[in-house]
TORPA-4810 file (N, C-alpha, C, O; in nm, 3 decimals):
<nodes>
NODE_1_1.106_-0.960_-0.047_1.203_-0.847_-0.047_1.211_-0.808_-0.197_1.231_-0.894_-0.283_M
NODE_2_1.195_-0.669_-0.230_1.212_-0.617_-0.344_1.360_-0.620_-0.401_1.453_-0.597_-0.324_A
NODE_3_1.380_-0.648_-0.527_1.512_-0.654_-0.591_1.579_-0.516_-0.620_1.680_-0.506_-0.689_W
NODE_4_1.515_-0.407_-0.561_1.565_-0.265_-0.582_1.584_-0.224_-0.464_1.530_-0.284_-0.371_I
NODE_5_1.669_-0.106_-0.441_1.697_-0.050_-0.319_1.556_-0.008_-0.263_1.472_0.029_-0.344_K
NODE_6_1.527_-0.009_-0.133_1.415_0.040_-0.069_1.449_0.107_0.063_1.559_0.083_0.112_T
NODE_7_1.361_0.189_0.127_1.388_0.227_0.240_1.278_0.206_0.339_1.171_0.266_0.326_I
NODE_8_1.304_0.114_0.447_1.212_0.053_0.527_1.179_0.177_0.623_1.259_0.265_0.655_P
NODE_9_1.025_0.167_0.669_0.962_0.259_0.741_1.068_0.298_0.846_1.105_0.415_0.854_L
NODE_10_1.115_0.206_0.923_1.198_0.259_1.039_1.322_0.330_1.013_1.386_0.384_1.104_D
NODE_11_1.357_0.332_0.891_1.462_0.416_0.852_1.438_0.536_0.780_1.525_0.616_0.747_K
NODE_12_1.287_0.549_0.752_1.230_0.657_0.668_1.264_0.805_0.754_1.248_0.817_0.875_A
NODE_13_1.313_0.912_0.665_1.309_1.036_0.740_1.278_1.156_0.658_1.274_1.140_0.536_E
NODE_14_1.257_1.263_0.705_1.224_1.395_0.643_1.103_1.380_0.542_1.001_1.322_0.579_G
NODE_15_1.113_1.428_0.423_0.995_1.411_0.320_0.926_1.285_0.308_0.803_1.283_0.307_R
NODE_16_1.008_1.160_0.296_0.969_1.035_0.289_0.887_1.006_0.395_0.771_0.977_0.366_L
NODE_17_0.923_1.006_0.525_0.857_0.964_0.631_0.722_1.069_0.644_0.619_1.018_0.687_L
NODE_18_0.719_1.192_0.613_0.603_1.269_0.612_0.504_1.205_0.533_0.396_1.172_0.583_E
NODE_19_0.538_1.180_0.387_0.443_1.132_0.292_0.403_0.989_0.323_0.287_0.954_0.301_L
NODE_20_0.490_0.909_0.372_0.456_0.763_0.421_0.328_0.791_0.529_0.219_0.738_0.506_L
NODE_21_0.345_0.868_0.638_0.247_0.891_0.729_0.113_0.942_0.667_0.003_0.898_0.700_M
NODE_22_0.135_1.043_0.572_0.024_1.110_0.520_-0.081_1.009_0.438_-0.204_1.000_0.446_R
NODE_23_0.008_0.942_0.362_-0.069_0.827_0.280_-0.135_0.723_0.371_-0.251_0.691_0.347_Q
NODE_24_-0.075_0.674_0.463_-0.134_0.572_0.561_-0.252_0.635_0.618_-0.349_0.560_0.628_R
NODE_25_-0.267_0.741_0.653_-0.393_0.819_0.717_-0.519_0.785_0.624_-0.631_0.770_0.673_E
NODE_26_-0.494_0.774_0.498_-0.611_0.757_0.411_-0.656_0.646_0.405_-0.771_0.634_0.362_L
NODE_27_-0.577_0.522_0.448_-0.626_0.390_0.453_-0.731_0.357_0.553_-0.732_0.408_0.665_Y
NODE_28_-0.819_0.269_0.511_-0.897_0.210_0.649_-0.834_0.149_0.745_-0.733_0.083_0.718_P
NODE_29_-0.874_0.157_0.853_-0.805_0.117_0.985_-0.762_-0.036_0.969_-0.657_-0.068_1.025_A
NODE_30_-0.824_-0.122_0.908_-0.792_-0.245_0.918_-0.667_-0.276_0.816_-0.618_-0.388_0.809_E
NODE_31_-0.623_-0.173_0.745_-0.487_-0.194_0.650_-0.388_-0.163_0.741_-0.278_-0.202_0.703_Y
NODE_32_-0.388_-0.108_0.847_-0.263_-0.077_0.950_-0.203_-0.208_0.984_-0.082_-0.208_1.009_A
NODE_33_-0.266_-0.319_0.988_-0.225_-0.452_1.039_-0.119_-0.506_0.932_-0.139_-0.495_0.811_E
NODE_34_-0.030_-0.552_0.973_0.074_-0.632_0.884_0.033_-0.755_0.826_-0.029_-0.830_0.902_S
NODE_35_0.054_-0.796_0.703_0.003_-0.931_0.655_0.104_-1.029_0.669_0.080_-1.141_0.624_T
NODE_36_0.235_-1.002_0.734_0.344_-1.080_0.748_0.291_-1.216_0.787_0.327_-1.314_0.722_A
NODE_37_0.204_-1.230_0.896_0.156_-1.371_0.951_0.085_-1.447_0.832_0.108_-1.568_0.823_D
NODE_38_0.011_-1.394_0.751_-0.068_-1.442_0.646_0.015_-1.494_0.541_0.004_-1.610_0.501_V
NODE_39_0.114_-1.394_0.485_0.183_-1.424_0.361_0.319_-1.466_0.393_0.397_-1.488_0.300_T
NODE_40_0.356_-1.478_0.516_0.499_-1.533_0.565_0.623_-1.410_0.513_0.742_-1.441_0.512_G
NODE_41_0.586_-1.302_0.482_0.673_-1.208_0.440_0.622_-1.074_0.480_0.501_-1.057_0.494_T
NODE_42_0.713_-0.973_0.499_0.649_-0.842_0.517_0.680_-0.738_0.384_0.694_-0.617_0.401_D
NODE_43_0.686_-0.789_0.282_0.723_-0.723_0.162_0.584_-0.618_0.154_0.470_-0.640_0.195_E
NODE_44_0.640_-0.501_0.085_0.544_-0.393_0.068_0.560_-0.354_-0.079_0.669_-0.357_-0.135_S
NODE_45_0.448_-0.316_-0.140_0.449_-0.279_-0.286_0.479_-0.110_-0.251_0.547_-0.037_-0.323_I
NODE_46_0.418_-0.072_-0.133_0.455_0.080_-0.117_0.611_0.101_-0.099_0.666_0.199_-0.150_V
NODE_47_0.684_0.004_-0.024_0.819_0.018_0.012_0.907_0.028_-0.122_1.006_0.099_-0.138_Q
NODE_48_0.856_-0.045_-0.202_0.910_-0.074_-0.345_0.920_0.094_-0.402_0.999_0.115_-0.493_S
NODE_49_0.859_0.180_-0.362_0.840_0.309_-0.425_0.911_0.430_-0.348_0.895_0.546_-0.388_H
NODE_50_0.991_0.398_-0.235_1.028_0.481_-0.155_1.137_0.557_-0.192_1.168_0.655_-0.124_T
NODE_51_1.205_0.522_-0.301_1.304_0.624_-0.358_1.253_0.748_-0.437_1.323_0.843_-0.471_L
NODE_52_1.128_0.732_-0.459_1.051_0.843_-0.548_0.937_0.890_-0.436_0.822_0.858_-0.468_I
NODE_53_0.950_0.951_-0.327_0.844_0.976_-0.236_0.710_1.052_-0.301_0.595_1.015_-0.278_P
NODE_54_0.739_1.143_-0.370_0.624_1.214_-0.436_0.535_1.139_-0.529_0.413_1.157_-0.529_D
NODE_55_0.602_1.047_-0.615_0.519_0.960_-0.677_0.455_0.852_-0.603_0.350_0.799_-0.638_A
NODE_56_0.530_0.817_-0.490_0.477_0.701_-0.422_0.333_0.766_-0.338_0.224_0.710_-0.322_M
NODE_57_0.372_0.880_-0.300_0.233_0.947_-0.215_0.118_0.958_-0.313_0.005_0.923_-0.278_F
NODE_58_0.142_1.008_-0.443_0.028_1.043_-0.528_-0.041_0.901_-0.583_-0.162_0.892_-0.601_H
NODE_59_0.045_0.801_-0.606_-0.013_0.686_-0.647_-0.084_0.616_-0.536_-0.198_0.574_-0.556_A
NODE_60_-0.021_0.600_-0.414_-0.084_0.524_-0.319_-0.190_0.606_-0.210_-0.255_0.554_-0.119_F
NODE_61_-0.187_0.716_-0.240_-0.297_0.809_-0.172_-0.436_0.788_-0.270_-0.551_0.773_-0.228_S
NODE_62_-0.397_0.790_-0.398_-0.514_0.767_-0.482_-0.587_0.636_-0.450_-0.710_0.635_-0.447_T
NODE_63_-0.514_0.523_-0.426_-0.554_0.399_-0.366_-0.636_0.411_-0.240_-0.743_0.353_-0.223_F
NODE_64_-0.581_0.490_-0.153_-0.624_0.507_-0.026_-0.778_0.584_-0.035_-0.876_0.559_0.035_G
NODE_65_-0.768_0.666_-0.124_-0.900_0.745_-0.149_-1.016_0.650_-0.214_-1.137_0.662_-0.190_A
NODE_66_-0.959_0.559_-0.295_-1.048_0.470_-0.364_-1.114_0.368_-0.255_-1.229_0.325_-0.261_L
NODE_67_-1.025_0.341_-0.161_-1.076_0.257_-0.045_-1.174_0.309_0.073_-1.222_0.235_0.160_M
NODE_68_-1.194_0.433_0.061_-1.259_0.508_0.155_-1.383_0.422_0.196_-1.441_0.356_0.110_S
NODE_69_-1.421_0.421_0.321_-1.552_0.355_0.362_-1.676_0.424_0.319_-1.782_0.363_0.306_P
NODE_70_-1.663_0.545_0.297_-1.778_0.620_0.257_-1.813_0.595_0.120_-1.907_0.664_0.081_E
NODE_71_-1.765_0.518_0.037_-1.797_0.459_-0.101_-1.879_0.347_-0.086_-1.888_0.282_0.019_L
NODE_72_-1.941_0.321_-0.190_-2.063_0.216_-0.185_-2.017_0.085_-0.183_-2.101_-0.001_-0.159_P
NODE_73_-1.896_0.050_-0.204_-1.842_-0.080_-0.222_-1.795_-0.129_-0.089_-1.734_-0.052_-0.016_L
NODE_74_-1.819_-0.253_-0.053_-1.766_-0.287_0.077_-1.600_-0.345_0.071_-1.543_-0.363_-0.037_T
NODE_75_-1.543_-0.368_0.186_-1.428_-0.415_0.202_-1.393_-0.542_0.118_-1.287_-0.560_0.058_R
NODE_76_-1.509_-0.634_0.124_-1.503_-0.770_0.059_-1.500_-0.732_-0.091_-1.413_-0.784_-0.160_R
NODE_77_-1.580_-0.654_-0.142_-1.597_-0.608_-0.297_-1.462_-0.544_-0.337_-1.420_-0.561_-0.451_Q
NODE_78_-1.395_-0.472_-0.247_-1.259_-0.413_-0.298_-1.169_-0.522_-0.325_-1.107_-0.526_-0.431_H
NODE_79_-1.158_-0.607_-0.240_-1.064_-0.720_-0.219_-1.108_-0.831_-0.345_-1.015_-0.884_-0.405_E
NODE_80_-1.225_-0.862_-0.378_-1.277_-0.940_-0.482_-1.207_-0.864_-0.609_-1.131_-0.922_-0.687_M
NODE_81_-1.236_-0.748_-0.618_-1.194_-0.672_-0.759_-1.050_-0.676_-0.763_-0.994_-0.723_-0.862_I
NODE_82_-0.980_-0.628_-0.659_-0.823_-0.640_-0.655_-0.774_-0.772_-0.689_-0.671_-0.783_-0.756_A
NODE_83_-0.842_-0.881_-0.646_-0.758_-1.008_-0.659_-0.807_-1.051_-0.817_-0.737_-1.125_-0.886_T
NODE_84_-0.917_-1.003_-0.858_-0.934_-1.052_-0.994_-0.839_-0.970_-1.091_-0.793_-1.025_-1.190_L
NODE_85_-0.815_-0.857_-1.066_-0.736_-0.768_-1.144_-0.582_-0.825_-1.137_-0.508_-0.830_-1.235_V
NODE_86_-0.550_-0.863_-1.019_-0.410_-0.926_-0.995_-0.406_-1.048_-1.060_-0.303_-1.075_-1.122_S
NODE_87_-0.500_-1.132_-1.057_-0.504_-1.254_-1.145_-0.490_-1.234_-1.280_-0.414_-1.304_-1.348_L
NODE_88_-0.564_-1.134_-1.331_-0.568_-1.107_-1.490_-0.439_-1.071_-1.509_-0.376_-1.129_-1.597_T
NODE_89_-0.388_-0.988_-1.447_-0.239_-0.922_-1.481_-0.127_-1.010_-1.442_-0.010_-0.976_-1.460_N
NODE_90_-0.160_-1.123_-1.389_-0.059_-1.216_-1.339_0.041_-1.161_-1.243_0.162_-1.179_-1.256_D
NODE_91_-0.018_-1.088_-1.141_0.061_-1.002_-1.029_0.070_-1.069_-0.904_-0.031_-1.121_-0.856_C
NODE_92_0.179_-1.074_-0.846_0.200_-1.143_-0.724_0.115_-1.083_-0.607_0.065_-1.158_-0.523_F
NODE_93_0.099_-0.941_-0.601_0.023_-0.850_-0.511_-0.106_-0.863_-0.529_-0.185_-0.796_-0.463_Y
</nodes>
């Protein structure tokens, strides 16, 4: 759980809900599944940005565009790069 106030998806409304849904449409289908079973938590880096919906949308829709299946990298290559960057940055996510 984030240490800052967040707005969970089931409580989102108005512009926040609209932007969350638009941003999710950009992600590959396999990203729709929760990772709670694997990580033991349903924490979300996206949810930690819910107090600033426009910034959240621009930041994470960029990520969604970068994950497009039309690009030459495979999902495995994306995950490998993300893992190495997170390790280098000493980042939990």
